[in-house]
DOTIGU-220858 format. One record per residue (C-alpha): x, y, z; residue number from 1. Coordinates in Angstrom, 2 decimals, m for minus. Example, Ala and Ser with C-alpha at 12.3 -4.5 7.8 and 13.67 -1.06 7.14 Angstrom:
<pt><x>12.30</x><y>m4.50</y><z>7.80</z><i>1</i></pt>
<pt><x>13.67</x><y>m1.06</y><z>7.14</z><i>2</i></pt>
This chain:
<pt><x>157.87</x><y>206.53</y><z>145.82</z><i>1</i></pt>
<pt><x>160.95</x><y>207.70</y><z>147.76</z><i>2</i></pt>
<pt><x>161.13</x><y>204.32</y><z>149.52</z><i>3</i></pt>
<pt><x>161.15</x><y>202.51</y><z>146.16</z><i>4</i></pt>
<pt><x>163.85</x><y>204.81</y><z>144.79</z><i>5</i></pt>
<pt><x>165.99</x><y>204.26</y><z>147.89</z><i>6</i></pt>
<pt><x>165.47</x><y>200.49</y><z>147.67</z><i>7</i></pt>
<pt><x>166.40</x><y>200.45</y><z>143.98</z><i>8</i></pt>
<pt><x>169.46</x><y>202.63</y><z>144.64</z><i>9</i></pt>
<pt><x>170.66</x><y>200.32</y><z>147.43</z><i>10</i></pt>
<pt><x>170.16</x><y>197.24</y><z>145.25</z><i>11</i></pt>
<pt><x>172.08</x><y>198.85</y><z>142.37</z><i>12</i></pt>
<pt><x>174.86</x><y>199.92</y><z>144.76</z><i>13</i></pt>
<pt><x>175.02</x><y>196.36</y><z>146.15</z><i>14</i></pt>
<pt><x>175.25</x><y>194.88</y><z>142.66</z><i>15</i></pt>
<pt><x>177.96</x><y>197.33</y><z>141.64</z><i>16</i></pt>
<pt><x>179.91</x><y>196.44</y><z>144.79</z><i>17</i></pt>
<pt><x>179.60</x><y>192.73</y><z>144.00</z><i>18</i></pt>
<pt><x>180.81</x><y>193.30</y><z>140.44</z><i>19</i></pt>
<pt><x>183.69</x><y>195.62</y><z>141.31</z><i>20</i></pt>
<pt><x>185.10</x><y>193.62</y><z>144.26</z><i>21</i></pt>
<pt><x>186.31</x><y>190.69</y><z>142.09</z><i>22</i></pt>
<pt><x>187.97</x><y>193.14</y><z>139.70</z><i>23</i></pt>
<pt><x>189.91</x><y>194.74</y><z>142.55</z><i>24</i></pt>
<pt><x>190.99</x><y>191.28</y><z>143.74</z><i>25</i></pt>
<pt><x>192.21</x><y>190.33</y><z>140.26</z><i>26</i></pt>
<pt><x>194.19</x><y>193.57</y><z>140.00</z><i>27</i></pt>
<pt><x>195.77</x><y>192.96</y><z>143.41</z><i>28</i></pt>
<pt><x>196.66</x><y>189.40</y><z>142.40</z><i>29</i></pt>
<pt><x>198.25</x><y>190.61</y><z>139.16</z><i>30</i></pt>
<pt><x>200.35</x><y>193.15</y><z>141.08</z><i>31</i></pt>
<pt><x>202.08</x><y>190.27</y><z>142.88</z><i>32</i></pt>
<pt><x>203.24</x><y>188.72</y><z>139.60</z><i>33</i></pt>
<pt><x>203.75</x><y>191.97</y><z>137.67</z><i>34</i></pt>
<pt><x>207.35</x><y>192.97</y><z>137.15</z><i>35</i></pt>
<pt><x>210.46</x><y>192.53</y><z>135.06</z><i>36</i></pt>
<pt><x>212.09</x><y>189.11</y><z>134.85</z><i>37</i></pt>
<pt><x>215.22</x><y>187.59</y><z>133.37</z><i>38</i></pt>
<pt><x>214.41</x><y>184.26</y><z>131.80</z><i>39</i></pt>
<pt><x>216.70</x><y>181.48</y><z>130.72</z><i>40</i></pt>
<pt><x>215.68</x><y>179.23</y><z>127.85</z><i>41</i></pt>
<pt><x>217.31</x><y>176.00</y><z>129.00</z><i>42</i></pt>
<pt><x>216.18</x><y>173.87</y><z>126.06</z><i>43</i></pt>
<pt><x>219.51</x><y>174.60</y><z>124.34</z><i>44</i></pt>
<pt><x>221.26</x><y>172.34</y><z>126.86</z><i>45</i></pt>
<pt><x>220.52</x><y>169.41</y><z>124.56</z><i>46</i></pt>
<pt><x>222.81</x><y>171.10</y><z>121.99</z><i>47</i></pt>
<pt><x>225.38</x><y>172.93</y><z>124.14</z><i>48</i></pt>
<pt><x>225.53</x><y>170.96</y><z>127.38</z><i>49</i></pt>
<pt><x>224.54</x><y>171.39</y><z>131.04</z><i>50</i></pt>
<pt><x>224.37</x><y>174.91</y><z>132.43</z><i>51</i></pt>
<pt><x>223.87</x><y>176.61</y><z>129.06</z><i>52</i></pt>
<pt><x>220.88</x><y>178.80</y><z>128.24</z><i>53</i></pt>
<pt><x>219.69</x><y>181.61</y><z>125.98</z><i>54</i></pt>
<pt><x>218.98</x><y>184.71</y><z>128.09</z><i>55</i></pt>
<pt><x>215.98</x><y>186.98</y><z>127.71</z><i>56</i></pt>
<pt><x>213.94</x><y>189.62</y><z>129.48</z><i>57</i></pt>
<pt><x>210.19</x><y>189.69</y><z>130.00</z><i>58</i></pt>
<pt><x>207.89</x><y>192.29</y><z>131.54</z><i>59</i></pt>
<pt><x>204.54</x><y>191.28</y><z>132.97</z><i>60</i></pt>
<pt><x>202.63</x><y>194.56</y><z>133.34</z><i>61</i></pt>
<pt><x>199.87</x><y>194.88</y><z>135.92</z><i>62</i></pt>
<pt><x>197.40</x><y>195.68</y><z>133.10</z><i>63</i></pt>
<pt><x>197.97</x><y>192.19</y><z>131.66</z><i>64</i></pt>
<pt><x>200.33</x><y>193.07</y><z>128.80</z><i>65</i></pt>
<pt><x>203.50</x><y>191.08</y><z>128.13</z><i>66</i></pt>
<pt><x>206.63</x><y>192.25</y><z>126.32</z><i>67</i></pt>
<pt><x>209.82</x><y>190.28</y><z>125.89</z><i>68</i></pt>
<pt><x>213.11</x><y>190.01</y><z>124.01</z><i>69</i></pt>
<pt><x>215.59</x><y>187.13</y><z>123.88</z><i>70</i></pt>
<pt><x>219.25</x><y>186.65</y><z>123.17</z><i>71</i></pt>
<pt><x>218.37</x><y>184.63</y><z>120.08</z><i>72</i></pt>
<pt><x>216.39</x><y>187.46</y><z>118.45</z><i>73</i></pt>
<pt><x>219.32</x><y>188.94</y><z>116.56</z><i>74</i></pt>
<pt><x>221.98</x><y>186.27</y><z>116.87</z><i>75</i></pt>
<pt><x>222.74</x><y>182.63</y><z>117.49</z><i>76</i></pt>
<pt><x>224.16</x><y>179.74</y><z>115.51</z><i>77</i></pt>
<pt><x>222.58</x><y>179.72</y><z>112.04</z><i>78</i></pt>
<pt><x>221.92</x><y>175.97</y><z>112.23</z><i>79</i></pt>
<pt><x>219.93</x><y>176.40</y><z>115.45</z><i>80</i></pt>
<pt><x>218.35</x><y>179.84</y><z>114.92</z><i>81</i></pt>
<pt><x>217.40</x><y>180.18</y><z>111.26</z><i>82</i></pt>
<pt><x>215.49</x><y>183.46</y><z>111.65</z><i>83</i></pt>
<pt><x>215.79</x><y>186.78</y><z>113.45</z><i>84</i></pt>
<pt><x>212.85</x><y>187.72</y><z>115.66</z><i>85</i></pt>
<pt><x>211.01</x><y>190.86</y><z>116.65</z><i>86</i></pt>
<pt><x>210.22</x><y>191.62</y><z>120.26</z><i>87</i></pt>
<pt><x>207.41</x><y>189.52</y><z>121.74</z><i>88</i></pt>
<pt><x>204.07</x><y>191.24</y><z>122.43</z><i>89</i></pt>
<pt><x>201.04</x><y>189.70</y><z>124.08</z><i>90</i></pt>
<pt><x>198.93</x><y>189.20</y><z>127.17</z><i>91</i></pt>
<pt><x>199.40</x><y>187.30</y><z>130.42</z><i>92</i></pt>
<pt><x>196.91</x><y>186.15</y><z>133.02</z><i>93</i></pt>
<pt><x>196.77</x><y>184.32</y><z>136.33</z><i>94</i></pt>
<pt><x>195.89</x><y>180.64</y><z>135.99</z><i>95</i></pt>
<pt><x>196.19</x><y>179.77</y><z>139.65</z><i>96</i></pt>
<pt><x>197.42</x><y>181.08</y><z>142.99</z><i>97</i></pt>
<pt><x>201.11</x><y>180.90</y><z>142.00</z><i>98</i></pt>
<pt><x>200.87</x><y>180.35</y><z>138.24</z><i>99</i></pt>
<pt><x>200.43</x><y>182.38</y><z>135.07</z><i>100</i></pt>
<pt><x>199.73</x><y>181.75</y><z>131.42</z><i>101</i></pt>
<pt><x>200.46</x><y>183.94</y><z>128.42</z><i>102</i></pt>
<pt><x>199.70</x><y>184.25</y><z>124.72</z><i>103</i></pt>
<pt><x>201.86</x><y>186.35</y><z>122.46</z><i>104</i></pt>
<pt><x>203.05</x><y>186.92</y><z>118.91</z><i>105</i></pt>
<pt><x>206.32</x><y>187.83</y><z>117.28</z><i>106</i></pt>
<pt><x>207.60</x><y>188.26</y><z>113.74</z><i>107</i></pt>
<pt><x>210.33</x><y>186.11</y><z>112.19</z><i>108</i></pt>
<pt><x>212.67</x><y>187.71</y><z>109.66</z><i>109</i></pt>
<pt><x>215.02</x><y>186.24</y><z>107.07</z><i>110</i></pt>
<pt><x>218.59</x><y>186.99</y><z>108.19</z><i>111</i></pt>
<pt><x>219.51</x><y>187.37</y><z>104.51</z><i>112</i></pt>
<pt><x>216.74</x><y>189.58</y><z>103.09</z><i>113</i></pt>
<pt><x>215.30</x><y>191.06</y><z>106.29</z><i>114</i></pt>
<pt><x>211.77</x><y>190.24</y><z>105.09</z><i>115</i></pt>
<pt><x>209.10</x><y>188.71</y><z>107.29</z><i>116</i></pt>
<pt><x>209.05</x><y>184.96</y><z>106.61</z><i>117</i></pt>
<pt><x>206.69</x><y>183.81</y><z>109.36</z><i>118</i></pt>
<pt><x>204.82</x><y>184.76</y><z>112.51</z><i>119</i></pt>
<pt><x>205.20</x><y>182.79</y><z>115.72</z><i>120</i></pt>
<pt><x>202.36</x><y>182.39</y><z>118.20</z><i>121</i></pt>
<pt><x>203.66</x><y>181.70</y><z>121.67</z><i>122</i></pt>
<pt><x>201.82</x><y>180.04</y><z>124.55</z><i>123</i></pt>
<pt><x>203.41</x><y>180.04</y><z>128.00</z><i>124</i></pt>
<pt><x>202.66</x><y>178.25</y><z>131.27</z><i>125</i></pt>
<pt><x>204.67</x><y>179.05</y><z>134.41</z><i>126</i></pt>
<pt><x>204.63</x><y>178.35</y><z>138.13</z><i>127</i></pt>
<pt><x>206.19</x><y>180.70</y><z>140.70</z><i>128</i></pt>
<pt><x>207.36</x><y>180.66</y><z>144.29</z><i>129</i></pt>
<pt><x>205.19</x><y>182.37</y><z>146.92</z><i>130</i></pt>
<pt><x>206.69</x><y>185.84</y><z>146.29</z><i>131</i></pt>
<pt><x>206.76</x><y>185.58</y><z>142.48</z><i>132</i></pt>
<pt><x>210.55</x><y>186.04</y><z>142.52</z><i>133</i></pt>
<pt><x>211.44</x><y>182.74</y><z>140.80</z><i>134</i></pt>
<pt><x>209.57</x><y>180.51</y><z>138.42</z><i>135</i></pt>
<pt><x>209.79</x><y>177.63</y><z>136.00</z><i>136</i></pt>
<pt><x>207.73</x><y>177.01</y><z>132.93</z><i>137</i></pt>
<pt><x>207.35</x><y>175.86</y><z>129.38</z><i>138</i></pt>
<pt><x>206.65</x><y>177.66</y><z>126.16</z><i>139</i></pt>
<pt><x>204.94</x><y>176.28</y><z>123.09</z><i>140</i></pt>
<pt><x>205.39</x><y>177.78</y><z>119.62</z><i>141</i></pt>
<pt><x>203.19</x><y>177.47</y><z>116.57</z><i>142</i></pt>
<pt><x>204.35</x><y>178.92</y><z>113.25</z><i>143</i></pt>
<pt><x>202.45</x><y>180.74</y><z>110.49</z><i>144</i></pt>
<pt><x>204.59</x><y>180.63</y><z>107.34</z><i>145</i></pt>
<pt><x>204.25</x><y>183.66</y><z>105.04</z><i>146</i></pt>
<pt><x>204.10</x><y>182.81</y><z>101.30</z><i>147</i></pt>
<pt><x>205.56</x><y>186.28</y><z>100.69</z><i>148</i></pt>
<pt><x>206.46</x><y>189.09</y><z>103.08</z><i>149</i></pt>
<pt><x>203.12</x><y>190.80</y><z>102.30</z><i>150</i></pt>
<pt><x>200.88</x><y>187.72</y><z>102.44</z><i>151</i></pt>
<pt><x>201.25</x><y>186.33</y><z>105.95</z><i>152</i></pt>
<pt><x>198.37</x><y>184.31</y><z>107.39</z><i>153</i></pt>
<pt><x>196.45</x><y>185.99</y><z>110.21</z><i>154</i></pt>
<pt><x>197.53</x><y>184.22</y><z>113.43</z><i>155</i></pt>
<pt><x>194.40</x><y>185.46</y><z>115.19</z><i>156</i></pt>
<pt><x>191.97</x><y>183.78</y><z>112.79</z><i>157</i></pt>
<pt><x>193.72</x><y>180.95</y><z>110.92</z><i>158</i></pt>
<pt><x>195.25</x><y>177.61</y><z>111.83</z><i>159</i></pt>
<pt><x>199.05</x><y>177.53</y><z>112.04</z><i>160</i></pt>
<pt><x>201.22</x><y>176.09</y><z>109.30</z><i>161</i></pt>
<pt><x>203.20</x><y>174.25</y><z>111.98</z><i>162</i></pt>
<pt><x>201.09</x><y>173.51</y><z>115.09</z><i>163</i></pt>
<pt><x>202.56</x><y>173.74</y><z>118.58</z><i>164</i></pt>
<pt><x>204.26</x><y>170.58</y><z>119.86</z><i>165</i></pt>
<pt><x>202.75</x><y>168.40</y><z>122.57</z><i>166</i></pt>
<pt><x>205.73</x><y>169.06</y><z>124.85</z><i>167</i></pt>
<pt><x>206.94</x><y>172.59</y><z>125.53</z><i>168</i></pt>
<pt><x>210.44</x><y>174.02</y><z>125.82</z><i>169</i></pt>
<pt><x>211.71</x><y>174.63</y><z>129.38</z><i>170</i></pt>
<pt><x>212.70</x><y>177.98</y><z>130.89</z><i>171</i></pt>
<pt><x>213.28</x><y>179.59</y><z>134.27</z><i>172</i></pt>
<pt><x>212.34</x><y>183.08</y><z>135.49</z><i>173</i></pt>
<pt><x>214.03</x><y>185.32</y><z>138.07</z><i>174</i></pt>
<pt><x>212.60</x><y>188.71</y><z>139.05</z><i>175</i></pt>
<pt><x>214.94</x><y>191.61</y><z>138.34</z><i>176</i></pt>
<pt><x>215.36</x><y>193.46</y><z>141.65</z><i>177</i></pt>
């Protein structure tokens, strides 16, 4: 009886070790990419010329959460930025040895009334250098238009009003040190 209990205990301990080891590896991998970054949305160069960008800041937390703000959230030319945005909140994950992906949401407000007019779902793909200090990527937006400020579609369960484009918008990332 004691031999069977010891055998079962060692098997359970072995299984727990096998299950926990990959989790520790994933956490260690996320620590390499985790940190605060300045990003530059370079897609505005088509409107404002070479070298121009909209600045922003993003934090990739080691627990997989993503927060971000951009220079276009509260300002920008009305013809180019027709809404004001909330901060970005979402999740990020490793997609490869030196690459990450992210999914996030943010609210879009009317600059005139201040009411929510839509919700943007953001998808990000990015590749980094070996130390995760610099990266390049693309973001893809899909829009959920709100019929009224209290009747927005649920971006977690419904199809977007305006689906994401086939080609993303370019950006660069530099770790804040």
